[in-house]
C-alpha positions in Angstrom: 67.8 -10.7 -36.6 70.8 -8.3 -37.0 70.1 -4.8 -38.4 71.2 -4.2 -42.0 73.7 -1.4 -42.6 73.1 1.2 -45.3 74.1 0.1 -48.8 76.5 3.1 -49.0 78.5 1.5 -46.2 78.9 -1.7 -48.2 80.5 0.4 -51.0 82.6 2.5 -48.6 83.8 -0.7 -46.9 85.1 -2.1 -50.2 86.9 1.2 -51.0 88.5 1.5 -47.5 89.3 -2.0 -46.5 92.7 -2.3 -48.2 93.8 1.0 -46.6 92.6 -0.2 -43.2 94.4 -3.5 -43.8 97.7 -1.8 -44.5 97.4 0.7 -41.7 96.6 -2.0 -39.1 99.7 -4.0 -40.1 101.7 -1.2 -38.6 100.1 -1.9 -35.2 101.9 -5.2 -35.3 105.0 -3.2 -34.3 104.8 -3.2 -30.5 106.0 0.5 -29.8 103.5 1.9 -32.4 100.7 -0.4 -31.1 101.3 0.7 -27.5 101.3 4.4 -28.6 98.0 3.9 -30.4 96.5 2.0 -27.5 97.5 4.7 -25.0 96.0 7.4 -27.2 92.8 5.4 -27.7 92.5 4.9 -23.9 93.1 8.6 -23.2 90.4 9.3 -25.8 87.9 7.1 -24.0 87.2 9.8 -21.5 89.9 10.6 -19.0 91.6 13.5 -20.8 88.3 15.2 -21.7 86.9 14.9 -18.1 90.2 16.3 -16.8 89.9 19.2 -19.3 86.3 19.9 -18.2 87.1 19.7 -14.5 90.1 21.9 -14.9 88.1 24.8 -16.4 87.7 26.8 -13.1 91.5 26.8 -12.7 92.3 27.4 -16.3 89.7 30.2 -16.7 88.8 31.5 -13.2 86.3 34.0 -14.5 84.6 31.5 -16.6 84.2 28.4 -14.4 80.6 28.1 -15.5 81.9 26.8 -18.9 82.4 23.5 -17.2 78.7 23.0 -17.0 78.2 24.1 -20.7 81.1 21.8 -21.9 79.5 18.9 -20.0 76.0 19.6 -21.4 77.3 19.7 -25.0 79.4 16.6 -24.4 76.3 14.8 -23.1 74.2 15.9 -26.1 77.0 14.8 -28.4 77.1 11.4 -26.8 73.3 10.9 -27.2 73.4 11.9 -30.9 76.5 9.7 -31.5 74.9 6.7 -29.9 71.6 7.2 -31.8 73.6 7.4 -35.1 75.7 4.4 -34.3 72.8 2.1 -33.4 70.7 3.3 -36.3 73.3 3.1 -39.1 74.9 -0.3 -37.9 78.2 -0.2 -39.8 80.3 -3.0 -38.6 83.9 -2.4 -37.6 86.6 -3.2 -40.2 88.1 -6.1 -38.2 84.6 -7.7 -38.0 83.8 -7.2 -41.7 87.2 -8.4 -42.8 88.2 -10.9 -40.1 91.3 -12.2 -41.9 92.2 -8.9 -43.5 92.2 -6.2 -40.8 94.1 -6.7 -37.6 92.4 -5.6 -34.4 94.8 -4.0 -32.0 92.4 -3.5 -29.1 89.0 -4.8 -27.9 86.0 -2.9 -29.2 83.3 -1.8 -26.9 80.6 -2.6 -29.4 80.0 -4.0 -32.8 79.5 -0.8 -34.8 82.0 1.8 -36.0 80.1 4.7 -37.6 80.8 7.4 -36.5 84.0 7.5 -34.3 83.0 8.8 -30.9 86.7 9.1 -29.9 87.4 11.4 -32.8 84.1 13.4 -32.3 85.2 14.2 -28.7 88.8 14.9 -29.7 87.8 17.4 -32.4 85.0 19.0 -30.2 87.3 19.6 -27.3 90.2 20.8 -29.6 87.9 23.4 -31.1 86.7 24.5 -27.7 90.3 24.7 -26.4 91.2 26.8 -29.5 88.3 29.2 -28.7 88.8 29.5 -24.9 92.3 28.3 -23.9 94.4 28.4 -27.0 97.6 28.1 -25.0 96.7 24.4 -24.5 96.5 23.7 -28.2 100.2 22.5 -28.5 99.2 19.6 -26.2 95.5 19.0 -27.2 95.9 19.1 -31.0 98.6 16.5 -31.3 96.7 14.3 -28.9 93.5 14.7 -30.8 95.3 13.8 -34.1 96.9 10.7 -32.5 93.5 9.6 -31.1 91.9 9.9 -34.6 94.8 7.9 -36.1 94.6 5.3 -33.4 91.0 4.4 -34.3 92.0 3.4 -37.8 95.4 2.1 -36.8 93.9 -0.3 -34.3 91.4 -1.7 -36.8 88.4 -0.2 -34.9 87.2 2.3 -37.6 87.3 3.1 -41.2 88.7 6.5 -42.3 85.2 7.7 -43.1 84.1 6.8 -39.6 86.9 9.1 -38.3 86.0 11.8 -40.7 82.3 11.7 -39.8 83.3 11.8 -36.1 85.4 14.8 -36.8 82.6 16.6 -38.6 80.2 15.9 -35.7 82.7 17.1 -33.1 83.3 20.3 -35.1 79.6 20.9 -35.3 79.0 20.3 -31.6 81.9 22.6 -30.8 80.4 25.4 -32.9 77.1 24.8 -31.2 78.8 25.1 -27.8 80.6 28.3 -28.8 77.4 29.8 -30.2 75.5 28.8 -27.0 78.2 30.4 -24.8 78.5 33.4 -27.1 
């Protein structure tokens, strides 16, 4: 038997599905879809691992932050997975099979919250706090990653917003812990 999502998700799904439907139609244009897919793949993990591993060179006196970034990222992943499995909100392209175009294969069935957005926001805030000169690169990428999740039909806007809130919270926790 499949877990039942919260009733609030049923109401949110109805409110958001037309927007998701319109946004995902844009991904039918190949250049835009390829851009969203590239951003989504970068947001999987490579860019964030690169950022963590680069810390000793970016901040020679604070190389130990790499360990702290990794620890917070691992805690964030655990919380994210617990939420996702417990809340069971299906992805828009699953709920609305004929209405929302899916531009990329999903890793799992559930969409709430967006882990890609959580990590993008978390690392953007950490970059702002510790290596602000990287923000002109990291911030547009984080925004594009968040947009890609809705644009590819993998998330609702509220999934992305929730992921952003979680990412911001974990970044503040990390800054407090490092402080």
